[in-house]
HTML snippet that shows the backbone in 3Dmol.js (N, CA, C, O; Angstrom):
<script src="https://3Dmol.org/build/3Dmol-min.js"></script>
<div id="view" style="width:600px;height:400px;position:relative"></div>
<script>
const pdb = `
ATOM      1  N   MET A   1     -70.832 100.810 -59.882  1.00  0.00           N
ATOM      2  CA  MET A   1     -70.434  99.634 -59.632  1.00  0.00           C
ATOM      3  C   MET A   1     -71.942  98.567 -60.005  1.00  0.00           C
ATOM      4  O   MET A   1     -72.927  99.279 -60.203  1.00  0.00           O
ATOM      5  N   ASP A   2     -72.187  97.296 -60.101  1.00  0.00           N
ATOM      6  CA  ASP A   2     -73.429  96.703 -60.851  1.00  0.00           C
ATOM      7  C   ASP A   2     -73.381  96.266 -59.123  1.00  0.00           C
ATOM      8  O   ASP A   2     -72.553  96.563 -58.262  1.00  0.00           O
ATOM      9  N   LEU A   3     -74.538  95.506 -59.057  1.00  0.00           N
ATOM     10  CA  LEU A   3     -74.883  94.598 -58.365  1.00  0.00           C
ATOM     11  C   LEU A   3     -74.028  92.936 -58.176  1.00  0.00           C
ATOM     12  O   LEU A   3     -74.187  92.519 -57.029  1.00  0.00           O
ATOM     13  N   GLN A   4     -73.536  92.370 -58.702  1.00  0.00           N
ATOM     14  CA  GLN A   4     -72.869  91.093 -59.048  1.00  0.00           C
ATOM     15  C   GLN A   4     -71.870  91.508 -58.579  1.00  0.00           C
ATOM     16  O   GLN A   4     -71.557  90.834 -57.597  1.00  0.00           O
ATOM     17  N   ALA A   5     -70.768  92.784 -58.913  1.00  0.00           N
ATOM     18  CA  ALA A   5     -69.878  93.237 -58.232  1.00  0.00           C
ATOM     19  C   ALA A   5     -70.437  93.426 -56.358  1.00  0.00           C
ATOM     20  O   ALA A   5     -69.462  93.469 -55.607  1.00  0.00           O
ATOM     21  N   VAL A   6     -70.986  93.468 -56.071  1.00  0.00           N
ATOM     22  CA  VAL A   6     -71.589  94.584 -54.854  1.00  0.00           C
ATOM     23  C   VAL A   6     -71.743  92.785 -53.519  1.00  0.00           C
ATOM     24  O   VAL A   6     -71.234  92.462 -52.446  1.00  0.00           O
ATOM     25  N   GLY A   7     -72.879  92.057 -54.648  1.00  0.00           N
ATOM     26  CA  GLY A   7     -72.468  89.753 -54.715  1.00  0.00           C
ATOM     27  C   GLY A   7     -71.264  89.537 -53.984  1.00  0.00           C
ATOM     28  O   GLY A   7     -70.832  88.964 -52.984  1.00  0.00           O
ATOM     29  N   ARG A   8     -70.938  90.220 -54.893  1.00  0.00           N
ATOM     30  CA  ARG A   8     -69.689  89.320 -54.114  1.00  0.00           C
ATOM     31  C   ARG A   8     -68.892  89.818 -53.368  1.00  0.00           C
ATOM     32  O   ARG A   8     -68.033  89.047 -52.941  1.00  0.00           O
ATOM     33  N   LEU A   9     -68.841  91.118 -52.955  1.00  0.00           N
ATOM     34  CA  LEU A   9     -68.031  91.907 -52.338  1.00  0.00           C
ATOM     35  C   LEU A   9     -68.292  91.315 -51.183  1.00  0.00           C
ATOM     36  O   LEU A   9     -67.481  91.058 -50.294  1.00  0.00           O
ATOM     37  N   LEU A  10     -70.046  90.986 -51.209  1.00  0.00           N
ATOM     38  CA  LEU A  10     -70.824  90.111 -49.952  1.00  0.00           C
ATOM     39  C   LEU A  10     -69.859  89.054 -49.302  1.00  0.00           C
ATOM     40  O   LEU A  10     -69.049  88.943 -48.381  1.00  0.00           O
ATOM     41  N   LEU A  11     -70.399  88.379 -50.280  1.00  0.00           N
ATOM     42  CA  LEU A  11     -70.180  86.822 -50.127  1.00  0.00           C
ATOM     43  C   LEU A  11     -68.416  86.752 -49.387  1.00  0.00           C
ATOM     44  O   LEU A  11     -68.245  86.311 -48.250  1.00  0.00           O
ATOM     45  N   ILE A  12     -67.400  87.194 -50.142  1.00  0.00           N
ATOM     46  CA  ILE A  12     -66.372  87.979 -49.516  1.00  0.00           C
ATOM     47  C   ILE A  12     -66.566  88.490 -48.252  1.00  0.00           C
ATOM     48  O   ILE A  12     -66.724  87.616 -47.399  1.00  0.00           O
ATOM     49  N   ALA A  13     -66.580  88.949 -48.094  1.00  0.00           N
ATOM     50  CA  ALA A  13     -67.158  89.913 -46.602  1.00  0.00           C
ATOM     51  C   ALA A  13     -67.625  88.638 -45.664  1.00  0.00           C
ATOM     52  O   ALA A  13     -67.428  88.589 -44.450  1.00  0.00           O
ATOM     53  N   GLY A  14     -68.074  87.936 -46.201  1.00  0.00           N
ATOM     54  CA  GLY A  14     -69.051  86.870 -45.778  1.00  0.00           C
ATOM     55  C   GLY A  14     -68.057  85.730 -44.695  1.00  0.00           C
ATOM     56  O   GLY A  14     -68.153  85.482 -43.493  1.00  0.00           O
ATOM     57  N   ILE A  15     -67.422  85.389 -45.415  1.00  0.00           N
ATOM     58  CA  ILE A  15     -66.073  84.082 -45.721  1.00  0.00           C
ATOM     59  C   ILE A  15     -65.550  85.009 -45.397  1.00  0.00           C
ATOM     60  O   ILE A  15     -66.621  85.616 -45.364  1.00  0.00           O
ATOM     61  N   VAL A  16     -64.522  86.097 -44.964  1.00  0.00           N
ATOM     62  CA  VAL A  16     -64.129  86.378 -44.054  1.00  0.00           C
ATOM     63  C   VAL A  16     -64.300  86.403 -42.753  1.00  0.00           C
ATOM     64  O   VAL A  16     -63.579  85.979 -41.849  1.00  0.00           O
ATOM     65  N   LEU A  17     -65.294  86.925 -42.734  1.00  0.00           N
ATOM     66  CA  LEU A  17     -65.666  87.169 -41.211  1.00  0.00           C
ATOM     67  C   LEU A  17     -66.102  85.679 -40.521  1.00  0.00           C
ATOM     68  O   LEU A  17     -65.923  85.465 -39.322  1.00  0.00           O
ATOM     69  N   ALA A  18     -66.795  84.515 -41.591  1.00  0.00           N
ATOM     70  CA  ALA A  18     -67.235  83.336 -39.881  1.00  0.00           C
ATOM     71  C   ALA A  18     -65.713  82.494 -40.244  1.00  0.00           C
ATOM     72  O   ALA A  18     -65.705  81.275 -40.074  1.00  0.00           O
ATOM     73  N   VAL A  19     -64.325  83.253 -40.790  1.00  0.00           N
ATOM     74  CA  VAL A  19     -63.465  82.471 -40.837  1.00  0.00           C
ATOM     75  C   VAL A  19     -62.443  82.933 -39.713  1.00  0.00           C
ATOM     76  O   VAL A  19     -61.679  82.210 -39.074  1.00  0.00           O
ATOM     77  N   LEU A  20     -62.615  84.358 -39.619  1.00  0.00           N
ATOM     78  CA  LEU A  20     -62.821  84.638 -38.666  1.00  0.00           C
ATOM     79  C   LEU A  20     -62.827  84.338 -36.708  1.00  0.00           C
ATOM     80  O   LEU A  20     -62.208  84.363 -35.645  1.00  0.00           O
ATOM     81  N   GLY A  21     -64.268  84.033 -37.541  1.00  0.00           N
ATOM     82  CA  GLY A  21     -65.409  83.656 -35.902  1.00  0.00           C
ATOM     83  C   GLY A  21     -64.932  82.412 -35.224  1.00  0.00           C
ATOM     84  O   GLY A  21     -64.665  82.126 -34.057  1.00  0.00           O
ATOM     85  N   GLY A  22     -64.911  81.492 -36.869  1.00  0.00           N
ATOM     86  CA  GLY A  22     -63.947  79.873 -36.122  1.00  0.00           C
ATOM     87  C   GLY A  22     -62.702  80.329 -36.040  1.00  0.00           C
ATOM     88  O   GLY A  22     -62.286  79.618 -35.125  1.00  0.00           O
ATOM     89  N   LEU A  23     -61.145  81.516 -36.572  1.00  0.00           N
ATOM     90  CA  LEU A  23     -60.473  81.208 -35.772  1.00  0.00           C
ATOM     91  C   LEU A  23     -60.580  81.993 -33.918  1.00  0.00           C
ATOM     92  O   LEU A  23     -60.349  81.450 -32.837  1.00  0.00           O
ATOM     93  N   LEU A  24     -60.868  82.926 -34.125  1.00  0.00           N
ATOM     94  CA  LEU A  24     -61.398  82.982 -32.547  1.00  0.00           C
ATOM     95  C   LEU A  24     -62.229  82.486 -31.559  1.00  0.00           C
ATOM     96  O   LEU A  24     -62.110  83.085 -30.490  1.00  0.00           O
ATOM     97  N   MET A  25     -62.880  81.754 -31.570  1.00  0.00           N
ATOM     98  CA  MET A  25     -63.966  80.033 -31.193  1.00  0.00           C
ATOM     99  C   MET A  25     -63.207  79.800 -30.884  1.00  0.00           C
ATOM    100  O   MET A  25     -62.939  79.977 -29.696  1.00  0.00           O
ATOM    101  N   LEU A  26     -61.788  78.884 -32.302  1.00  0.00           N
ATOM    102  CA  LEU A  26     -60.622  78.062 -31.215  1.00  0.00           C
ATOM    103  C   LEU A  26     -59.808  79.140 -30.077  1.00  0.00           C
ATOM    104  O   LEU A  26     -60.028  79.299 -28.877  1.00  0.00           O
ATOM    105  N   LEU A  27     -58.784  79.795 -30.984  1.00  0.00           N
ATOM    106  CA  LEU A  27     -57.393  80.194 -29.563  1.00  0.00           C
ATOM    107  C   LEU A  27     -58.489  80.471 -28.318  1.00  0.00           C
ATOM    108  O   LEU A  27     -58.069  80.202 -27.192  1.00  0.00           O
ATOM    109  N   GLY A  28     -60.146  81.094 -28.454  1.00  0.00           N
ATOM    110  CA  GLY A  28     -60.713  80.713 -26.930  1.00  0.00           C
ATOM    111  C   GLY A  28     -59.378  80.100 -26.356  1.00  0.00           C
ATOM    112  O   GLY A  28     -58.497  80.524 -25.608  1.00  0.00           O
ATOM    113  N   ARG A  29     -59.680  78.548 -27.240  1.00  0.00           N
ATOM    114  CA  ARG A  29     -59.850  77.398 -25.691  1.00  0.00           C
ATOM    115  C   ARG A  29     -58.784  77.354 -25.564  1.00  0.00           C
ATOM    116  O   ARG A  29     -58.501  76.333 -24.937  1.00  0.00           O
ATOM    117  N   LEU A  30     -57.178  78.426 -26.044  1.00  0.00           N
ATOM    118  CA  LEU A  30     -56.628  77.577 -26.192  1.00  0.00           C
ATOM    119  C   LEU A  30     -56.398  78.655 -24.681  1.00  0.00           C
ATOM    120  O   LEU A  30     -57.121  79.616 -24.418  1.00  0.00           O
ATOM    121  N   PRO A  31     -55.182  78.169 -23.823  1.00  0.00           N
ATOM    122  CA  PRO A  31     -54.911  78.876 -22.069  1.00  0.00           C
ATOM    123  C   PRO A  31     -54.482  79.910 -21.831  1.00  0.00           C
ATOM    124  O   PRO A  31     -54.828  80.651 -20.911  1.00  0.00           O
ATOM    125  N   LEU A  32     -53.017  80.240 -23.280  1.00  0.00           N
ATOM    126  CA  LEU A  32     -52.625  82.162 -23.243  1.00  0.00           C
ATOM    127  C   LEU A  32     -53.932  82.547 -23.618  1.00  0.00           C
ATOM    128  O   LEU A  32     -54.474  82.233 -22.558  1.00  0.00           O
ATOM    129  N   PHE A  33     -55.002  83.056 -24.424  1.00  0.00           N
ATOM    130  CA  PHE A  33     -55.931  83.461 -25.331  1.00  0.00           C
ATOM    131  C   PHE A  33     -57.225  83.588 -24.221  1.00  0.00           C
ATOM    132  O   PHE A  33     -57.745  84.657 -23.902  1.00  0.00           O
ATOM    133  N   SER A  34     -57.585  82.355 -23.753  1.00  0.00           N
ATOM    134  CA  SER A  34     -58.442  82.539 -22.760  1.00  0.00           C
ATOM    135  C   SER A  34     -57.865  83.556 -21.471  1.00  0.00           C
ATOM    136  O   SER A  34     -58.593  83.911 -20.544  1.00  0.00           O
ATOM    137  N   SER A  35     -56.567  83.905 -21.594  1.00  0.00           N
ATOM    138  CA  SER A  35     -55.833  84.518 -20.071  1.00  0.00           C
ATOM    139  C   SER A  35     -55.762  86.149 -20.321  1.00  0.00           C
ATOM    140  O   SER A  35     -55.448  87.022 -19.512  1.00  0.00           O
ATOM    141  N   LEU A  36     -56.086  86.252 -21.454  1.00  0.00           N
ATOM    142  CA  LEU A  36     -55.594  87.940 -22.519  1.00  0.00           C
ATOM    143  C   LEU A  36     -56.296  88.723 -21.063  1.00  0.00           C
ATOM    144  O   LEU A  36     -55.656  89.412 -20.269  1.00  0.00           O
ATOM    145  N   GLY A  37     -57.631  88.430 -20.989  1.00  0.00           N
ATOM    146  CA  GLY A  37     -58.078  89.671 -20.700  1.00  0.00           C
ATOM    147  C   GLY A  37     -58.423  89.823 -18.512  1.00  0.00           C
ATOM    148  O   GLY A  37     -58.972  90.563 -17.695  1.00  0.00           O
ATOM    149  N   SER A  38     -57.803  88.829 -18.569  1.00  0.00           N
ATOM    150  CA  SER A  38     -56.992  88.745 -16.903  1.00  0.00           C
ATOM    151  C   SER A  38     -55.484  88.408 -16.351  1.00  0.00           C
ATOM    152  O   SER A  38     -54.970  87.504 -15.693  1.00  0.00           O
ATOM    153  N   LEU A  39     -54.949  89.919 -17.127  1.00  0.00           N
ATOM    154  CA  LEU A  39     -53.803  90.300 -16.837  1.00  0.00           C
ATOM    155  C   LEU A  39     -53.522  91.389 -15.717  1.00  0.00           C
ATOM    156  O   LEU A  39     -54.562  92.045 -15.658  1.00  0.00           O
ATOM    157  N   PRO A  40     -52.763  91.808 -14.953  1.00  0.00           N
ATOM    158  CA  PRO A  40     -53.320  92.309 -13.689  1.00  0.00           C
ATOM    159  C   PRO A  40     -52.589  93.864 -15.095  1.00  0.00           C
ATOM    160  O   PRO A  40     -51.791  93.645 -16.006  1.00  0.00           O
ATOM    161  N   GLY A  41     -52.881  94.491 -14.938  1.00  0.00           N
ATOM    162  CA  GLY A  41     -52.986  96.504 -14.863  1.00  0.00           C
ATOM    163  C   GLY A  41     -54.309  95.974 -15.698  1.00  0.00           C
ATOM    164  O   GLY A  41     -55.058  96.923 -15.929  1.00  0.00           O
ATOM    165  N   ASN A  42     -54.633  95.154 -16.036  1.00  0.00           N
ATOM    166  CA  ASN A  42     -56.272  95.089 -16.435  1.00  0.00           C
ATOM    167  C   ASN A  42     -57.114  96.068 -14.853  1.00  0.00           C
ATOM    168  O   ASN A  42     -56.857  95.867 -13.666  1.00  0.00           O
ATOM    169  N   LEU A  43     -58.245  97.219 -15.516  1.00  0.00           N
ATOM    170  CA  LEU A  43     -58.334  97.503 -15.060  1.00  0.00           C
ATOM    171  C   LEU A  43     -60.593  96.779 -14.538  1.00  0.00           C
ATOM    172  O   LEU A  43     -61.057  96.063 -15.426  1.00  0.00           O
ATOM    173  N   ARG A  44     -61.177  96.936 -13.797  1.00  0.00           N
ATOM    174  CA  ARG A  44     -62.737  96.437 -13.040  1.00  0.00           C
ATOM    175  C   ARG A  44     -63.019  97.113 -12.458  1.00  0.00           C
ATOM    176  O   ARG A  44     -62.457  97.210 -11.367  1.00  0.00           O
ATOM    177  N   ILE A  45     -63.831  97.804 -12.737  1.00  0.00           N
ATOM    178  CA  ILE A  45     -64.700  98.275 -11.529  1.00  0.00           C
ATOM    179  C   ILE A  45     -66.289  97.848 -11.057  1.00  0.00           C
ATOM    180  O   ILE A  45     -67.145  97.872 -11.941  1.00  0.00           O
ATOM    181  N   GLN A  46     -66.538  97.605 -10.195  1.00  0.00           N
ATOM    182  CA  GLN A  46     -67.791  96.985  -9.986  1.00  0.00           C
ATOM    183  C   GLN A  46     -68.649  97.842  -8.902  1.00  0.00           C
ATOM    184  O   GLN A  46     -67.944  98.200  -7.959  1.00  0.00           O
ATOM    185  N   GLY A  47     -69.501  98.101  -8.849  1.00  0.00           N
ATOM    186  CA  GLY A  47     -70.306  98.586  -7.705  1.00  0.00           C
ATOM    187  C   GLY A  47     -71.626  98.129  -7.731  1.00  0.00           C
ATOM    188  O   GLY A  47     -71.487  96.907  -7.708  1.00  0.00           O
ATOM    189  N   LYS A  48     -72.889  98.384  -7.768  1.00  0.00           N
ATOM    190  CA  LYS A  48     -73.578  98.716  -7.392  1.00  0.00           C
ATOM    191  C   LYS A  48     -75.022  98.333  -8.571  1.00  0.00           C
ATOM    192  O   LYS A  48     -76.003  99.054  -8.753  1.00  0.00           O
ATOM    193  N   GLY A  49     -74.740  97.046  -9.199  1.00  0.00           N
ATOM    194  CA  GLY A  49     -75.007  96.788 -10.954  1.00  0.00           C
ATOM    195  C   GLY A  49     -74.115  97.740 -11.952  1.00  0.00           C
ATOM    196  O   GLY A  49     -74.836  98.468 -12.634  1.00  0.00           O
ATOM    197  N   PHE A  50     -73.614  97.797 -12.037  1.00  0.00           N
ATOM    198  CA  PHE A  50     -72.541  98.573 -12.453  1.00  0.00           C
ATOM    199  C   PHE A  50     -71.132  97.814 -12.575  1.00  0.00           C
ATOM    200  O   PHE A  50     -70.510  97.189 -11.716  1.00  0.00           O
ATOM    201  N   SER A  51     -70.891  98.019 -13.651  1.00  0.00           N
ATOM    202  CA  SER A  51     -69.457  96.683 -13.733  1.00  0.00           C
ATOM    203  C   SER A  51     -69.220  97.660 -15.020  1.00  0.00           C
ATOM    204  O   SER A  51     -70.028  98.477 -15.462  1.00  0.00           O
ATOM    205  N   CYS A  52     -67.497  97.284 -15.667  1.00  0.00           N
ATOM    206  CA  CYS A  52     -66.785  98.088 -16.052  1.00  0.00           C
ATOM    207  C   CYS A  52     -64.980  97.570 -16.034  1.00  0.00           C
ATOM    208  O   CYS A  52     -64.292  97.379 -15.031  1.00  0.00           O
ATOM    209  N   PHE A  53     -64.622  97.459 -17.288  1.00  0.00           N
ATOM    210  CA  PHE A  53     -63.543  96.414 -18.169  1.00  0.00           C
ATOM    211  C   PHE A  53     -63.092  97.553 -19.000  1.00  0.00           C
ATOM    212  O   PHE A  53     -63.552  98.056 -20.025  1.00  0.00           O
ATOM    213  N   ILE A  54     -61.805  97.881 -18.082  1.00  0.00           N
ATOM    214  CA  ILE A  54     -61.185  98.803 -19.494  1.00  0.00           C
ATOM    215  C   ILE A  54     -59.604  97.569 -19.835  1.00  0.00           C
ATOM    216  O   ILE A  54     -59.782  97.049 -18.734  1.00  0.00           O
ATOM    217  N   PRO A  55     -58.573  96.916 -20.303  1.00  0.00           N
ATOM    218  CA  PRO A  55     -57.599  95.863 -20.531  1.00  0.00           C
ATOM    219  C   PRO A  55     -56.946  96.435 -21.153  1.00  0.00           C
ATOM    220  O   PRO A  55     -56.444  96.169 -22.245  1.00  0.00           O
ATOM    221  N   ILE A  56     -56.843  97.719 -20.208  1.00  0.00           N
ATOM    222  CA  ILE A  56     -55.477  98.350 -21.088  1.00  0.00           C
ATOM    223  C   ILE A  56     -54.445  97.505 -21.249  1.00  0.00           C
ATOM    224  O   ILE A  56     -54.311  97.098 -22.403  1.00  0.00           O
ATOM    225  N   VAL A  57     -53.473  97.013 -20.249  1.00  0.00           N
ATOM    226  CA  VAL A  57     -52.239  96.128 -20.142  1.00  0.00           C
ATOM    227  C   VAL A  57     -52.902  95.024 -21.848  1.00  0.00           C
ATOM    228  O   VAL A  57     -52.270  94.672 -22.844  1.00  0.00           O
ATOM    229  N   SER A  58     -54.150  94.843 -21.517  1.00  0.00           N
ATOM    230  CA  SER A  58     -54.213  93.547 -22.675  1.00  0.00           C
ATOM    231  C   SER A  58     -54.145  94.056 -24.158  1.00  0.00           C
ATOM    232  O   SER A  58     -53.632  93.426 -25.082  1.00  0.00           O
ATOM    233  N   MET A  59     -54.748  95.310 -24.252  1.00  0.00           N
ATOM    234  CA  MET A  59     -54.691  96.124 -25.565  1.00  0.00           C
ATOM    235  C   MET A  59     -53.191  96.753 -25.943  1.00  0.00           C
ATOM    236  O   MET A  59     -52.936  96.690 -27.146  1.00  0.00           O
ATOM    237  N   ILE A  60     -52.253  97.296 -25.177  1.00  0.00           N
ATOM    238  CA  ILE A  60     -50.780  97.082 -25.224  1.00  0.00           C
ATOM    239  C   ILE A  60     -49.933  95.959 -25.981  1.00  0.00           C
ATOM    240  O   ILE A  60     -48.981  96.108 -26.747  1.00  0.00           O
ATOM    241  N   LEU A  61     -50.668  94.587 -25.465  1.00  0.00           N
ATOM    242  CA  LEU A  61     -49.743  93.367 -25.377  1.00  0.00           C
ATOM    243  C   LEU A  61     -50.119  92.725 -26.861  1.00  0.00           C
ATOM    244  O   LEU A  61     -49.461  91.898 -27.492  1.00  0.00           O
ATOM    245  N   LEU A  62     -51.590  93.462 -27.290  1.00  0.00           N
ATOM    246  CA  LEU A  62     -51.859  93.458 -28.225  1.00  0.00           C
ATOM    247  C   LEU A  62     -51.318  94.229 -29.707  1.00  0.00           C
ATOM    248  O   LEU A  62     -51.225  94.273 -30.934  1.00  0.00           O
ATOM    249  N   SER A  63     -51.105  94.685 -28.560  1.00  0.00           N
ATOM    250  CA  SER A  63     -50.982  95.730 -30.377  1.00  0.00           C
ATOM    251  C   SER A  63     -49.942  95.638 -30.578  1.00  0.00           C
ATOM    252  O   SER A  63     -49.701  95.159 -31.686  1.00  0.00           O
ATOM    253  N   VAL A  64     -48.745  95.999 -29.725  1.00  0.00           N
ATOM    254  CA  VAL A  64     -47.105  95.030 -29.788  1.00  0.00           C
ATOM    255  C   VAL A  64     -47.200  94.081 -30.406  1.00  0.00           C
ATOM    256  O   VAL A  64     -47.003  94.430 -31.570  1.00  0.00           O
ATOM    257  N   VAL A  65     -47.410  92.912 -30.363  1.00  0.00           N
ATOM    258  CA  VAL A  65     -47.861  91.265 -31.008  1.00  0.00           C
ATOM    259  C   VAL A  65     -48.053  91.823 -32.825  1.00  0.00           C
ATOM    260  O   VAL A  65     -47.583  91.297 -33.834  1.00  0.00           O
ATOM    261  N   LEU A  66     -48.813  92.905 -32.704  1.00  0.00           N
ATOM    262  CA  LEU A  66     -50.153  92.643 -33.925  1.00  0.00           C
ATOM    263  C   LEU A  66     -48.460  93.727 -35.490  1.00  0.00           C
ATOM    264  O   LEU A  66     -48.079  93.653 -36.658  1.00  0.00           O
ATOM    265  N   THR A  67     -48.205  94.455 -34.277  1.00  0.00           N
ATOM    266  CA  THR A  67     -46.982  95.419 -34.958  1.00  0.00           C
ATOM    267  C   THR A  67     -45.912  95.058 -34.942  1.00  0.00           C
ATOM    268  O   THR A  67     -45.041  95.875 -35.244  1.00  0.00           O
ATOM    269  N   ILE A  68     -45.449  93.397 -34.508  1.00  0.00           N
ATOM    270  CA  ILE A  68     -44.179  92.884 -34.485  1.00  0.00           C
ATOM    271  C   ILE A  68     -44.086  91.610 -36.003  1.00  0.00           C
ATOM    272  O   ILE A  68     -43.146  91.047 -36.565  1.00  0.00           O
ATOM    273  N   VAL A  69     -45.269  91.604 -36.151  1.00  0.00           N
ATOM    274  CA  VAL A  69     -46.605  90.257 -37.257  1.00  0.00           C
ATOM    275  C   VAL A  69     -46.656  90.736 -37.819  1.00  0.00           C
ATOM    276  O   VAL A  69     -46.113  90.269 -38.820  1.00  0.00           O
ATOM    277  N   LEU A  70     -47.468  92.632 -38.119  1.00  0.00           N
ATOM    278  CA  LEU A  70     -47.861  92.806 -39.424  1.00  0.00           C
ATOM    279  C   LEU A  70     -46.375  93.359 -40.057  1.00  0.00           C
ATOM    280  O   LEU A  70     -46.040  93.467 -41.236  1.00  0.00           O
ATOM    281  N   ASN A  71     -45.835  93.577 -39.170  1.00  0.00           N
ATOM    282  CA  ASN A  71     -44.373  94.565 -39.798  1.00  0.00           C
ATOM    283  C   ASN A  71     -43.313  92.301 -40.417  1.00  0.00           C
ATOM    284  O   ASN A  71     -42.728  91.919 -41.431  1.00  0.00           O
ATOM    285  N   ILE A  72     -43.498  91.955 -39.738  1.00  0.00           N
ATOM    286  CA  ILE A  72     -42.210  90.834 -40.827  1.00  0.00           C
ATOM    287  C   ILE A  72     -43.160  90.267 -42.028  1.00  0.00           C
ATOM    288  O   ILE A  72     -42.443  89.611 -42.783  1.00  0.00           O
ATOM    289  N   ILE A  73     -45.166  90.290 -42.694  1.00  0.00           N
ATOM    290  CA  ILE A  73     -45.077  90.192 -43.103  1.00  0.00           C
ATOM    291  C   ILE A  73     -44.950  91.146 -44.206  1.00  0.00           C
ATOM    292  O   ILE A  73     -44.324  90.730 -45.180  1.00  0.00           O
ATOM    293  N   ILE A  74     -45.439  92.409 -44.263  1.00  0.00           N
ATOM    294  CA  ILE A  74     -44.895  93.959 -45.250  1.00  0.00           C
ATOM    295  C   ILE A  74     -42.961  93.535 -45.539  1.00  0.00           C
ATOM    296  O   ILE A  74     -42.364  93.221 -46.569  1.00  0.00           O
ATOM    297  N   ARG A  75     -42.742  93.620 -44.884  1.00  0.00           N
ATOM    298  CA  ARG A  75     -41.660  92.914 -45.094  1.00  0.00           C
ATOM    299  C   ARG A  75     -40.742  92.105 -46.522  1.00  0.00           C
ATOM    300  O   ARG A  75     -40.058  92.443 -47.488  1.00  0.00           O
ATOM    301  N   LEU A  76     -41.514  90.293 -45.581  1.00  0.00           N
ATOM    302  CA  LEU A  76     -41.804  89.748 -46.504  1.00  0.00           C
ATOM    303  C   LEU A  76     -42.547  90.295 -48.005  1.00  0.00           C
ATOM    304  O   LEU A  76     -41.696  90.655 -48.818  1.00  0.00           O
ATOM    305  N   ILE A  77     -43.525  90.376 -48.337  1.00  0.00           N
ATOM    306  CA  ILE A  77     -43.919  90.494 -49.421  1.00  0.00           C
ATOM    307  C   ILE A  77     -42.733  92.168 -49.973  1.00  0.00           C
ATOM    308  O   ILE A  77     -42.003  91.713 -50.854  1.00  0.00           O
ATOM    309  N   ASN A  78     -42.506  93.128 -49.846  1.00  0.00           N
ATOM    310  CA  ASN A  78     -41.781  93.760 -50.099  1.00  0.00           C
ATOM    311  C   ASN A  78     -40.423  93.037 -50.495  1.00  0.00           C
ATOM    312  O   ASN A  78     -39.823  93.650 -51.378  1.00  0.00           O
ATOM    313  N   ARG A  79     -39.950  92.162 -50.162  1.00  0.00           N
ATOM    314  CA  ARG A  79     -38.675  91.760 -50.573  1.00  0.00           C
ATOM    315  C   ARG A  79     -38.139  91.428 -51.853  1.00  0.00           C
ATOM    316  O   ARG A  79     -38.518  90.526 -52.600  1.00  0.00           O
ATOM    317  N   PRO A  80     -37.219  92.251 -52.028  1.00  0.00           N
ATOM    318  CA  PRO A  80     -36.188  92.580 -54.007  1.00  0.00           C
ATOM    319  C   PRO A  80     -35.988  91.590 -54.947  1.00  0.00           C
ATOM    320  O   PRO A  80     -35.416  91.850 -56.005  1.00  0.00           O
TER     321      PRO A  80
END
`;
const viewer = $3Dmol.createViewer("view");
viewer.addModel(pdb, "pdb");
viewer.setStyle({}, {cartoon: {color: "spectrum"}});
viewer.zoomTo();
viewer.render();
</script>
């Protein structure tokens, strides 16, 4: 792979990351997505000088939603 191809790949990856970052910033302002980390079932452990957050329910919910969305996209792409 020559340097020109690597440069294009890095440029495209940077643009994708910038768009994804902007999208996440916009989604963080919506009430549905801003409360995603505070669902019942998420574990928060706090002590002296120590805190740990384990978003179990948020991860399960996000996994289910992404699975459904990706299955719909794949089925639309593979239409005969």
